[in-house]
C-alpha positions, 0 to 999 in steps of 0.5 A: 086569355086569362089564367086559372090555377086551382089546388086541393091537397095536403099543402098550403094552397095560397103559395102554390096558387101564386106560384102557378099564377106567376107562370101564367101571368103572360095570359093575363095581367090586368088584375089577380086574385085568389080564394082559399078555404081556411080550416074553419070552412070560411072562403077568404078572397083577396084581389089586387089590380095590376100585375101579380106582384100586388097580390103577392105583397097583399097576401105576404106571398100567400102566408096571410091566407091559410088553407089547403083548398083554393083557386086563383086567377090572373085577368085580361079584361074583356067585360069591365075595366081592370079593377079590384072589383072586377078582378076574379074570384067572384062569389054569389050573394051569400058566398055559397059559390066562389069561382073564376072564369076564362072566356066570354059569356055571350048572353050574360046580359040576358042571364043577368036580367033573369037573375035580377028578377030572382032577387040577385044583386051585382057588384061588378060589370063582369060576365063572370059574376053572372055565371057564378050566380047562375050556378048558385041559382040552380044549386038552390032551386033544385037542391042538387049537387054542384055537378047538377048545378053546373050542368044546368048552368052550362046548358044556359050559357052561350060562349066559351069558358073554363070555370073553377068553383068552390062550394061552401057546402063542399069543403073538400072539393073543387069543381071545374067545367069547360067549353072551348077554353083550355084547362088541364087537371093534374094529380100527384101524391094525394094532391090535385091541381087545375090550370089553364096552361101546362107551365102553371103545374109543371113544377108539381106534376107531369101527370095530367088529364085533359078535360073535354068540351062540355065536361065537368070534373070534381077534384078532391081526395087526391083524385079527379072524377069526370062527368058529362053534361048529363051528370054521368061519370066518364073515364079519362086517360092520364097523360104524361107531359114530356116538358120538364119544369126547367123548360118553362123557366128563364134559364138565366136570360133576362126575358123569355123572348130572348131565351126562346129566340136562342131555343129556335135551333133546338125546336127546329131540330126536334121537329125535323127529327120527329118526321125524319126516318132513315133520311126520309120524311115519314108522315105516318104519325100524322096520318096522311097516306100517299093516297090522301096526298095525291087526292088533294085538289086544294089546300086551305091554311087557316090561322091567326097572327104569326101562325097565319104568316107561317101559312103565307110562307107555306103557300109560296113553298107548297105551290112552287114545289108540289104544284097544289093550289093553296089559299091562306085564310085568316081564321076570323074571316074564314069562319064567317064567310061560308067558304066553298069547300070540296070533299077533296080539299085539305084544311090545315089549321095552325095554332101554337096552343091548339086552342085559338078560338077562331082557328078552332071554329074554322076547323069545326066548320071544315069538319061539318062540311066533310073536308079532311083536316090537319092540325099543326099544333104545339100542345099535345091534347089541345082542342085542335089536336083532339078534333082534327082528323090528322095532327102534325105536332111541332116540338117547340116546347113551352113558349111563354113570351107573348111574342112567338119565336120558336113556335113560329120557326117550328111551324115553318118547318112543318110547312116545309116538310109537308111541301117537300113530301107532297112534291115527292108523292105527286112527282113534281120533284126528283129524288135527288131534289128531295134529298137535297131539300132535306139536307138543306133543312137539316142545316138550318139550326146551325145557321140560326146559331150563327145569326144569333152569335152576331146579335150585338150589331142588331142591338146597336142598330135597334137602340137608334130606333127607340124613338121611331114613330113609323117603320115600314117593311117591304119585300116580294114573295117569301120576303113579303111573308118575312116582312109580315112577321117582322113588322108584327114582332116590332109593333107588338112589343115596342108599340112603334107603328109598323106595317109590311107591304109587298114592295111592288105595291109601294107605288099604289098609294103607300109611298105617300107615307114615306118622309124624312128619316122614316126607316124602311126595312127591305128583305132581300133573300129571293135571288130572282126578286133582289133587284126589283126590291132594291129598286123599290127601296131606292124609291123610298130613299129618294123621298127621305127614308133611311134604309136597312137591308136584310139579305144573304151573304154575297149580296154586298152590292146592297151596301151601296143603297142601304144605311145598315145591312144584316146578312144571313147565311145562304140557304135554298130560297124556299127556306129563307124565311127561317133565317131572315126572321131571326134578325127581325125578332132580335130587332123587335126585342132590342127596340123594346128593351131600349124603350124600357118596355115589358118584352114578355107581356106587351100591353093589351095582348095575351099569349093564347086568344081563346075568345073572339 
């Protein structure tokens, strides 16, 4: 949630802050603000409700707020309604401490009561203001340095946070701290940058530090110094970001989502090639040995949202090919239900950002029970990547649109590769099948390109759905998993109510919702389940529904039933989700465009859910 940018160096800070915030607006958009220290030592704060353009206009693109040290924030409201008062940055009563914050402070009411008794007053309804004033309280109480004040506050605060502070008494420094919320620090040519996500600073530097959990950093004089919770200085490794700045730009597309749909073949190919050596799957960089794979008794896949949907696909594929029992868990449920885990189990956590709060908590729960963990993540150095026993990196590159597309596709590939290798090592497929599956995976990128080339038909159909109130998706097996993702894509960016159902469950209550002209979309890529799903669709049509069919070339009999049909190239049924999902991504995109909505930044949503 939310976005943080900070800069201290030789250039004017405000334009850099605004530029960085524009790259993070997908993380928060209810309000925005910056705080910049001028040459006289004054800290000037400017805030605006709504999208970032309001702040840009208010500051004359940053030119009206001079100074070479500053912090900025785009907000996604958690505590307190969206307003200029609740917008960040926040400051202490006397302006001694100014700060911005991502995350949620769970005990802010308790801390607020303490501070009220100490004479502090509050102007906002945010938990962030409480944190800023708590730091100020410890700074004054102990007459310590900012690092001492911050670590005293960190000990008292419960919850998740990434902080960036400016202290009036320390004009040439920015201080940051984090717990469970992402933050990176960049350095280049005497300048220091801080951000909650890579795209904000890619334009300025690719050399970054990942600040660890419960750590503090001081930025200034062109370098970053790190401290642990005891205030002792610690060493950190400088990491080079491989993404280039253009990868985080639209590249001529109207929206990031459409650009990222087109980037799926490359994301899949890059992820495949990272694990294929001499035509075989090589998991040596993941860290799973053949002995590890043979020893696994059960697999738990823990994830949220679209990552959970890739887990559902992987469950079908892994169980069928490798014959390993797989259970897919919503991370927010897994972490609280006291799961019964065995030492020979494997817990796979899936997260694009590697910072998803519930998924990260599920990882930690598994590790506490001594269970082997594997993270499937897209961001090098993320919390999950650092904490999991083993890591499978997807190579999707930066994904900006809130609605995931290419990261989802890369996660599917990770699931396929693990399933095929597990099946081979556990001797449930022949060597001939092994190589045939690999060759089939290598053909997927070009097949997706062919689907995208035919997107105008989907655009035409999508325009007719712009006024729809309800849309239902039905499928069986892997097609049901495809429907889950297709439904989510549609509802999150078009705001049309949509649900996905296992087609066989329709008669168990759901069919009562079917009435005239409601669209039912049937996914029909699994040959053994084709006829059964068509029968379920016919039941809906007899009750007034219109039908869209999604199937592979050759299944032309569906045209006798469906009002509109989308065909995808044939592939092995295990991998059909990779192709079937693309038309549904395009459908959601074009319906959203037809409704005149902001495709990349849907209301009430943020890209990375780093709070509960």
